[in-house]
C-alpha positions in Angstrom: 79.3 68.2 114.8 76.6 67.4 112.2 74.9 70.0 110.1 71.2 70.1 109.6 70.2 70.5 106.0 67.5 73.1 106.8 69.6 75.4 109.0 71.9 78.3 108.1 75.4 78.1 109.7 77.3 81.3 109.9 81.1 81.6 109.9 81.3 81.2 113.7 79.4 77.9 113.6 76.2 79.4 115.0 73.1 78.0 113.4 69.7 79.6 112.9 66.7 78.5 111.1 63.3 80.0 110.4 60.6 78.6 112.7 57.1 79.3 111.4 58.1 82.2 109.2 55.5 85.0 108.9 55.3 85.4 105.2 53.6 88.8 105.3 56.3 90.5 107.5 59.1 88.9 105.4 57.4 90.0 102.2 57.0 93.6 103.2 60.6 93.9 104.5 62.0 92.2 101.4 59.9 94.3 99.1 61.3 97.5 100.6 64.8 96.2 100.4 64.4 95.2 96.8 63.0 98.6 95.9 66.1 100.3 97.4 68.4 97.9 95.6 66.6 98.6 92.3 67.4 102.3 92.6 71.1 101.6 93.4 71.5 99.0 90.7 69.8 101.2 88.1 72.1 104.0 89.0 75.1 101.7 88.8 74.1 100.5 85.3 73.2 104.0 84.0 76.5 105.5 85.3 78.7 102.4 84.9 78.1 101.5 81.3 79.0 104.9 79.8 82.0 105.2 82.1 83.2 101.8 81.1 82.9 102.7 77.4 84.7 106.0 78.1 87.4 104.0 80.0 88.0 101.8 77.0 88.3 104.8 74.7 90.6 106.5 77.2 92.8 103.4 77.3 93.0 103.2 73.5 94.0 106.9 73.3 96.6 106.2 76.1 98.0 103.3 74.1 98.2 105.6 71.0 100.2 108.2 73.0 102.5 105.4 74.3 103.3 104.2 70.8 104.8 107.6 70.0 107.7 106.9 72.4 106.3 107.0 76.0 106.3 103.2 76.4 105.0 103.2 80.0 101.8 104.7 78.6 101.3 101.5 76.6 101.1 99.5 79.8 98.9 102.1 81.4 96.5 102.1 78.4 96.4 98.3 78.3 95.5 98.2 82.0 92.8 100.9 81.5 91.3 98.9 78.6 91.3 95.6 80.5 89.9 97.1 83.7 87.2 99.1 81.9 86.2 96.0 79.8 86.0 93.7 82.9 84.0 96.2 85.0 81.7 97.1 82.1 80.9 93.4 81.5 80.3 93.0 85.3 78.0 96.0 85.4 76.2 94.8 82.3 75.5 91.5 84.1 73.4 93.5 86.6 70.9 94.5 83.8 68.7 91.3 84.1 68.2 91.8 87.9 67.7 95.6 88.0 64.0 95.4 87.3 61.6 92.9 88.9 61.0 94.7 92.2 57.3 95.1 91.3 56.5 91.4 91.9 54.6 90.7 95.1 55.0 86.9 95.3 57.4 86.1 98.1 59.1 83.2 96.3 59.9 85.5 93.3 61.2 88.2 95.6 63.5 85.7 97.3 64.8 84.4 93.9 65.3 88.0 92.8 67.3 88.8 96.0 69.4 85.7 95.5 70.1 86.7 91.9 71.0 90.2 92.8 73.5 89.0 95.5 75.0 86.6 93.0 75.4 89.3 90.4 76.9 91.7 92.9 79.4 89.0 93.9 80.4 88.8 90.3 80.9 92.6 90.2 83.0 92.5 93.4 85.1 89.7 91.9 85.6 91.9 88.8 86.7 94.7 91.1 89.3 92.4 92.7 90.6 91.4 89.3 90.8 95.1 88.4 92.9 95.8 91.5 95.3 93.0 90.6 95.6 94.2 87.0 96.2 97.8 88.1 98.9 96.7 90.5 100.7 94.4 88.0 100.6 96.8 85.1 101.4 99.8 87.4 104.6 98.0 88.5 105.5 97.1 85.0 104.9 100.7 83.9 107.1 102.0 86.7 109.9 99.6 85.8 109.7 100.7 82.1 109.8 104.4 83.1 112.7 103.8 85.5 114.6 101.9 82.9 114.1 104.8 80.4 115.8 107.1 83.0 112.6 109.0 84.2 111.6 107.4 87.5 108.3 108.5 88.9 108.3 111.2 91.6 105.9 109.2 93.8 106.8 105.7 95.0 104.6 102.9 93.6 104.2 101.7 97.2 101.6 104.4 97.7 99.6 103.1 94.7 99.9 99.6 96.0 98.7 100.6 99.5 95.6 102.3 98.0 94.8 99.3 95.8 95.3 97.0 98.8 92.8 99.1 100.8 90.3 99.0 98.0 90.7 95.3 97.7 90.3 94.9 101.4 87.0 96.8 101.3 85.8 94.6 98.4 86.8 91.4 100.3 84.9 92.5 103.4 81.8 93.4 101.5 82.0 90.1 99.5 82.1 88.3 102.9 79.0 90.1 104.0 77.2 89.4 100.8 78.0 85.7 101.1 76.4 85.7 104.5 73.3 87.4 103.1 73.2 84.8 100.3 73.3 82.0 102.8 70.4 83.6 104.7 68.3 84.1 101.6 68.9 80.4 100.6 67.9 79.3 104.1 64.8 81.4 104.0 63.9 80.0 100.7 64.2 76.5 102.0 62.3 77.3 105.2 59.4 78.7 103.2 59.4 75.8 100.9 59.2 73.4 103.8 56.5 75.5 105.4 54.5 75.5 102.1 54.8 71.7 102.0 53.5 71.2 105.6 
């Protein structure tokens, strides 16, 4: 099966391509979508950056508590600092694409939409890394606590199941975003071909 360079192929092998795209309809729908995204991304930045800084501070305090003898708190604090730093950096990467929804040129709106999807994919990747860090450091903390003679009351399996469910949601959302990214790129290419004709 040969792939056409101007078609978008989804994960089932079904192809679609834009035929004589109506730029005004596309522009109005895309502009509305970008406006909604701007609100959500601005809220994520405004809430996420202070929470990330607070998380780093909480992690450092937790490490300090752990150094006084509760060694499992050291691993917990390191995990909190690492997760907070990773997620804060990922949220900060959204800042360049938060604004820009006021543009009315279709090509600029498509580029902005592609940039937003790419930055959101980075944020989701950071979320997956955070789940792995939480799982690994949580198990290490549980092992330390058990070794010191104070096993946790709840099984770490519960924490791992919750982290697994969060990771599953992130993976499914990442898959949807990759599909959207492919569609935006195909739309950009179709409009470029249409402009050349």
